[in-house]
N, C-alpha and C positions, 0 to 999 in steps of 0.2 A: 863831662863830655867822654864819649865813647872814643876808645883808643883803637888804632889800626889793629887788625890781627891777621897776621901772614897766613894762617891755615884757613881762616874764613875767606880771606881773598882768593886763595887758590881754589877754594870749593866754589866760590861764586863764578870765578873764570871758567872752570871746568862746566858749570852749569849753563852758562851763556854760549860756550862753545857747542856743547850738546844741543842746544836749542837751534843754532845755526847749523849743525851739522858740519863743524869745521874740526879739521886735525890741526895738531900742533905745526905739522909743516905747512900747512895752507895758511894758518895765521901768521906764521913767519914771513910767508911769500907777501900776504896782504900788508904786512906792516914793513915789508923790506928790512927784516932782521934775520939774524942767523937763529937756527932752531934751537941750539943749547940755551939761549936766553929766554925763549919761550918755555922751554921745558923746566927752566929754574922757577918761573912764575908759577906755572902749572902745579908743580910739585911743592910750592909754599917755601922755596928756598930763598927769595928775593922778591922786592917789589919793583915795578918798573919806574924808572925815573919820571918825573912830572911829564915831559914832553910825549915820552911812550906811553904813559896812562892815558892822556887826552887822545892820542892816536888809536889806542886800544878802545876805548870807549866809543870813537866814532865807528870804527869797523864793527864792534859788537851791537851798534846802535843802543847802548845803554849809557846815560850820561851823568847818573848820579855817583861821582867817584866816591863822596865820603861814604855812601851806603854800600858801595863795593868792598870797601876797607873795613867796614864795622858792623854791618848786618847781613844776616842771610837774606839772599834775593829769592823771590818767588814772583813769578809772573803769571 
C-alpha cells in the first residue's frame, strides 16, 4: 500500500489552490484557521489533522484524501 508523502501532499495542495486561484490567506479564511498552519501544509512541513483534512477537501472540491496524500493529482 502506498505511504503518505508530505512533499506530494504539499504539491497537490498547491496545485488545487492554483486551480481555484486561492492564496494561502484566502484558504486560511475559508477554513477559519491561522495562516501559519496553512503555510506549513503548503510548504510540506506538516499534514492537516483528520478533521482539517476533511474541511480542506470540502473547500477545494477534491474528496480523495488517500490520493491527495499518495499520488500526483492531475485533473
